[in-house]
C-alpha positions as CSV (number, residue, x, y, z in Angstrom):
1,X,13.4,11.0,6.5
2,X,10.9,9.1,4.3
3,X,12.2,6.4,1.9
4,X,10.4,6.3,-1.4
5,X,9.9,2.9,-3.2
6,X,8.1,1.5,-6.2
7,X,6.4,-1.9,-6.3
8,X,4.2,-3.2,-9.2
9,X,3.9,0.3,-10.6
10,X,2.8,1.8,-7.3
11,X,4.8,4.4,-5.4
12,X,4.9,4.3,-1.6
13,X,6.9,5.8,1.2
14,X,8.0,4.4,4.5
15,X,8.7,6.8,7.4
16,X,9.7,6.1,11.0
17,X,7.0,7.6,13.2
18,X,8.8,9.1,16.2
19,X,10.9,7.0,18.5
20,X,8.5,4.1,18.9
21,X,8.6,1.0,16.8
22,X,6.2,2.4,14.3
23,X,6.4,3.2,10.7
24,X,4.0,5.3,8.6
25,X,3.2,3.9,5.1
26,X,1.8,6.2,2.4
27,X,0.6,4.5,-0.8
28,X,-0.2,6.5,-3.9
29,X,-2.4,4.4,-6.2
30,X,-4.5,5.8,-9.1
31,X,-4.5,9.3,-7.7
32,X,-5.7,8.1,-4.3
33,X,-3.4,8.2,-1.2
34,X,-3.8,5.6,1.5
35,X,-2.1,5.8,4.9
36,X,-1.2,2.9,7.2
37,X,0.8,2.5,10.4
38,X,2.7,-0.7,11.2
39,X,4.6,-1.7,14.4
40,X,8.0,-3.2,13.7
41,X,11.6,-2.4,14.6
42,X,13.0,-3.0,11.1
43,X,12.3,-0.7,8.1
44,X,12.7,-3.8,5.8
45,X,9.7,-5.4,7.4
46,X,7.7,-2.1,7.1
47,X,8.5,-2.1,3.4
48,X,7.4,-5.7,3.1
49,X,4.1,-4.9,4.8
50,X,3.6,-2.0,2.4
51,X,4.1,-4.4,-0.5
52,X,1.5,-6.8,1.0
53,X,-1.0,-3.9,1.3
54,X,-0.4,-3.0,-2.3
55,X,-1.0,-6.6,-3.4
56,X,-4.3,-6.5,-1.5
57,X,-5.3,-3.2,-3.0
58,X,-4.6,-4.3,-6.5
59,X,-6.4,-7.6,-6.0
60,X,-9.5,-5.8,-4.6
61,X,-9.5,-3.4,-7.5
62,X,-9.2,-6.1,-10.1
63,X,-12.0,-8.1,-8.5
64,X,-14.3,-5.1,-8.3
65,X,-13.7,-4.3,-11.9
66,X,-14.5,-7.9,-12.9
67,X,-17.8,-7.6,-10.9
68,X,-18.7,-4.4,-12.7
69,X,-18.0,-6.0,-16.1
70,X,-20.3,-9.0,-15.1
71,X,-23.1,-6.6,-14.2
72,X,-22.7,-4.7,-17.4
73,X,-23.0,-7.9,-19.5
74,X,-26.3,-8.9,-17.9
């Protein structure tokens, strides 16, 4: 059963994938859906990994927006 969470305004789900030590992470950000698989035994660690991925996605988005603004100013 997927668990739905929110972090920094982004919704994500963490679902155990089968009987292995794998979790499927689904991140919904700005209308896009990203999928990731992590190997861990604990759902809390899978949730933390999802939060780290969200931080990276938000950082990449903000830096790309800043680069576009710099190009438009030139």
